[in-house]
Each structure stands twice: as C-alpha cells, then as structure tokens.
C-alpha positions as a printed NumPy array, in Angstrom:
array([[  0.   ,   0.   ,   0.   ],
       [  2.849,   2.419,   0.801],
       [  4.411,   1.727,  -2.596],
       [  1.115,   2.544,  -4.314],
       [  0.791,   5.718,  -2.259],
       [  4.218,   6.871,  -3.437],
       [  3.308,   6.185,  -7.062],
       [  0.014,   8.064,  -6.981],
       [  1.48 ,  10.951,  -4.995],
       [  3.739,  11.801,  -7.942],
       [  0.701,  11.809, -10.238],
       [ -1.491,  14.004,  -8.042],
       [  1.335,  16.485,  -7.487],
       [  0.849,  17.465, -11.143],
       [ -2.786,  18.532, -10.535],
       [ -4.003,  21.825,  -9.093],
       [ -4.816,  22.183,  -5.392],
       [ -8.406,  20.993,  -5.82 ],
       [ -7.298,  17.477,  -6.775],
       [ -3.836,  17.137,  -5.275],
       [ -2.601,  14.432,  -2.913],
       [ -4.072,  16.243,   0.091],
       [ -7.475,  15.629,  -1.5  ],
       [ -6.658,  11.918,  -1.658],
       [ -5.573,  11.922,   1.989],
       [ -8.844,  13.538,   3.059],
       [-10.962,  11.158,   0.994],
       [ -8.991,   8.259,   2.459],
       [ -9.798,   9.451,   5.994],
       [-13.471,   9.913,   5.103],
       [-13.521,   6.357,   3.752],
       [-11.919,   5.02 ,   6.929],
       [-14.59 ,   6.784,   9.005],
       [-17.362,   5.249,   6.902],
       [-15.727,   1.801,   6.934],
       [-16.124,   1.632,  10.719],
       [-19.888,   1.563,  10.126],
       [-19.703,  -0.921,   7.239],
       [-17.892,  -4.01 ,   8.585],
       [-18.972,  -6.172,   5.638],
       [-17.089,  -4.012,   3.143],
       [-13.759,  -5.085,   1.66 ],
       [-11.415,  -2.49 ,   3.164],
       [ -8.589,  -3.318,   0.761],
       [-10.753,  -2.599,  -2.271],
       [-11.939,   0.663,  -0.721],
       [ -8.432,   1.861,   0.15 ],
       [ -6.986,   1.111,  -3.278],
       [ -9.961,   2.614,  -5.12 ],
       [ -9.61 ,   5.807,  -3.077],
       [ -5.92 ,   6.074,  -3.93 ],
       [ -6.579,   5.585,  -7.637],
       [ -9.956,   7.253,  -8.135],
       [ -8.636,  10.512,  -9.657],
       [ -5.604,   9.192, -11.538],
       [ -7.669,   9.233, -14.749],
       [ -9.943,  12.141, -13.822],
       [-11.439,  13.473, -17.058],
       [-10.797,  17.039, -15.916],
       [ -7.093,  16.346, -16.354],
       [ -6.709,  13.485, -18.832],
       [ -8.581,  11.344, -21.33 ],
       [ -6.095,   8.524, -20.9  ],
       [ -6.723,   5.62 , -18.513],
       [ -3.337,   4.022, -19.215],
       [ -1.79 ,   5.01 , -15.882],
       [ -4.792,   3.775, -13.911],
       [ -4.904,   0.496, -15.799],
       [ -1.165,  -0.049, -15.375],
       [ -1.243,   0.621, -11.634],
       [ -4.134,  -1.811, -11.187],
       [ -2.442,  -4.432, -13.374],
       [  0.639,  -4.296, -11.136],
       [ -1.341,  -5.098,  -7.979],
       [ -0.842,  -8.549,  -6.493],
       [ -4.572,  -9.227,  -6.449],
       [ -7.022, -11.566,  -8.157],
       [ -8.569, -10.52 , -11.462],
       [-11.975, -10.324,  -9.752],
       [-10.684,  -7.907,  -7.148],
       [ -8.973,  -5.792,  -9.797],
       [-12.261,  -5.572, -11.733],
       [-14.034,  -4.603,  -8.523],
       [-11.572,  -1.77 ,  -7.966],
       [-12.08 ,  -0.541, -11.532],
       [-15.855,  -0.636, -11.057],
       [-15.598,   1.385,  -7.838],
       [-13.511,   4.041,  -9.573],
       [-15.9  ,   4.225, -12.544],
       [-18.887,   4.693, -10.223],
       [-17.479,   7.651,  -8.27 ],
       [-17.934,  10.525, -10.704],
       [-20.998,  12.8  , -10.717],
       [-20.736,  13.431, -14.492],
       [-23.214,  16.286, -14.477],
       [-25.904,  14.086, -12.964],
       [-25.199,  11.265, -15.416],
       [-23.453,   9.098, -12.846],
       [-23.263,   5.337, -12.94 ],
       [-25.075,   3.386, -10.248],
       [-22.913,   2.429,  -7.267],
       [-23.438,  -1.33 ,  -7.322],
       [-21.431,  -2.431,  -4.266],
       [-20.934,  -1.242,  -0.708],
       [-17.297,  -0.571,  -1.57 ],
       [-18.285,   1.73 ,  -4.453],
       [-20.778,   3.5  ,  -2.207],
       [-18.129,   4.13 ,   0.437],
       [-15.617,   5.513,  -2.064],
       [-18.258,   7.687,  -3.705],
       [-19.504,   9.109,  -0.397],
       [-15.955,   9.686,   0.847],
       [-15.069,  11.627,  -2.296],
       [-18.261,  13.673,  -2.26 ],
       [-17.796,  14.617,   1.371],
       [-14.595,  16.36 ,   0.293],
       [-16.598,  18.346,  -2.266],
       [-18.815,  20.008,   0.358],
       [-18.351,  21.968,   3.567],
       [-15.417,  24.329,   4.179],
       [-12.959,  22.229,   2.21 ],
       [-15.448,  21.852,  -0.627],
       [-15.789,  25.624,  -0.859],
       [-12.003,  26.029,  -0.919],
       [-11.614,  23.347,  -3.579],
       [-14.314,  24.877,  -5.783],
       [-12.56 ,  28.22 ,  -5.918],
       [ -9.136,  26.606,  -6.256],
       [-10.324,  24.702,  -9.327],
       [-12.141,  27.725, -10.704],
       [ -9.01 ,  29.827, -10.312],
       [ -6.89 ,  27.202, -12.041],
       [ -9.355,  27.215, -14.967],
       [ -9.727,  31.003, -15.11 ],
       [-13.379,  30.971, -14.093],
       [-15.298,  33.904, -12.63 ],
       [-15.98 ,  33.798,  -8.896],
       [-19.674,  34.365,  -9.602],
       [-21.965,  35.58 , -12.373],
       [-25.303,  36.941, -11.189],
       [-26.732,  36.708, -14.713],
       [-25.867,  33.04 , -15.083],
       [-28.578,  30.421, -14.707],
       [-27.719,  27.075, -13.15 ],
       [-28.522,  24.192, -15.475],
       [-31.018,  21.622, -14.234],
       [-30.152,  18.998, -16.843],
       [-27.035,  18.543, -18.932],
       [-25.016,  15.924, -20.718],
       [-21.651,  14.865, -19.329],
       [-19.953,  16.762, -22.171],
       [-21.917,  19.936, -21.4  ],
       [-21.08 ,  19.576, -17.711],
       [-17.368,  19.324, -18.431],
       [-16.985,  21.872, -21.225],
       [-19.059,  24.919, -20.273],
       [-16.947,  27.425, -18.347],
       [-19.5  ,  28.407, -15.683],
       [-18.616,  30.495, -12.623],
       [-17.478,  28.838,  -9.418],
       [-20.623,  29.822,  -7.508],
       [-22.846,  28.342, -10.225],
       [-21.133,  24.998,  -9.54 ],
       [-22.755,  24.961,  -6.092],
       [-26.203,  25.112,  -7.667],
       [-25.426,  22.568, -10.379],
       [-23.771,  19.961,  -8.162],
       [-22.581,  20.638,  -4.631],
       [-25.918,  21.443,  -3.022],
       [-27.309,  18.131,  -4.303],
       [-24.605,  15.908,  -2.839],
       [-26.04 ,  15.654,   0.686],
       [-29.135,  13.906,  -0.645],
       [-27.076,  11.68 ,  -2.946],
       [-25.07 ,  10.072,  -0.142],
       [-25.48 ,   6.293,  -0.184],
       [-24.267,   5.173,   3.267],
       [-25.797,   6.067,   6.615],
       [-22.471,   7.373,   7.938],
       [-21.969,   9.409,   4.787],
       [-25.395,  10.979,   5.202],
       [-24.609,  11.896,   8.816],
       [-21.253,  13.415,   7.903],
       [-22.747,  15.394,   5.018],
       [-25.347,  17.277,   7.066],
       [-23.022,  19.686,   8.881],
       [-20.972,  20.334,   5.759],
       [-24.096,  21.06 ,   3.726],
       [-25.338,  23.548,   6.316],
       [-21.972,  25.31 ,   6.272],
       [-22.169,  25.692,   2.495],
       [-25.664,  27.127,   2.712],
       [-24.475,  29.664,   5.291],
       [-21.555,  30.637,   3.068],
       [-23.816,  31.198,   0.064],
       [-26.224,  33.288,   2.122],
       [-23.358,  35.469,   3.342],
       [-21.973,  35.765,  -0.181],
       [-25.346,  36.948,  -1.469],
       [-25.392,  39.668,   1.206],
       [-21.905,  40.841,   0.326],
       [-22.558,  41.089,  -3.405],
       [-25.943,  42.755,  -2.882],
       [-28.214,  39.941,  -4.037]])
C-alpha cells in the first residue's frame, strides 16, 4: 500500500490544489470513518480505489493508461482488480449522469469523495479549481442548469458559484451510506451559510 501511495502521490502532485494528494488523503480518511460503520465491506478494495480514483480524472486526462497499469501491477485476483475498476468508474458525478454504485465498496468511495466536495474544504476546492481554470468567482446573470449531458457539464466554463447550484448542493441527498449521510449534514449547512453570506456581500 505504501508503494502505491508513493506512485500516486507523484501523479497528483501534477494537478491543481483541488485534486492534489491532500485531496486523496482527506478522501482516504473519510472512507476510513465510513468503513467503521460498514464491517462487511472489503477495506482493501476501498483503500486502493480511493488512492486511484482521480488518476484518470477526465478534468485532467482522457487517458486511462496510468490507472490500468497501476491496477495491473497489484498482487490481487482478477476479480478484485475488476471490482476496484468498477468502484472508480462509479465515483464521478458526471453532471448528474453518474453510474449506479453497485457495491458497498463503491458507495463508500463515492460518499468519501463527495464529502470532500462540500463543507469548508469543498468551498475552498471549488474556488481553487475555478481559479486554475480562469473561471469567474460568480456571475449573477448566469442560470444554473437543471439537466445537462456529461460533455456539457465538463466543457461549459460556468462560474465557481454556479457549480454549487449545479452539483454541490445536491450531494447531501445523494449520499449512499448512513455514515456518509450523517457526515454530510453539517458540511451542507456550512455551504448554505456561506452562500447566504456571499449573497449579502454582493448585494443579491
């Protein structure tokens, strides 16, 4: 596991602060917290899927070669390797076009990742990513989309605040584990308070 951590660290160090190795460390801790409430889950699958879940993130690459190679090098059965790949594939929101999380392991990884997208750290990550992509902080004339294709979700350069209304405010109700739901509540409330304060400060 330490060897895999070292390998993925070098990959994530190439990404901006919203998806760097600190993000992986936080998601890993979230997953460990959820695992305590899900004793039937395969902890090894969860841990490896967390470490690898953003290696092939479509925001940064269209190539899954690194992910596939890292999984191929694992001293695990083919079934377990497929399970890890399935967990990774089922994490992404994709503009509301997400795949179904079909195992408890996939649900844990998904919830752990989404917890890092909300709350104080979620706010920080949203603006870090927006800054890296040259996005506006907010656009009061912009309308949040209620439906979109994955391509539309990934290609339209909306403001950072619009992202809250297109994704982040929905994540609390999309949590799939009981522990994930509990952990999401406080973070969701913090985001709502932030947006209310922001509206006051910009005169909305």
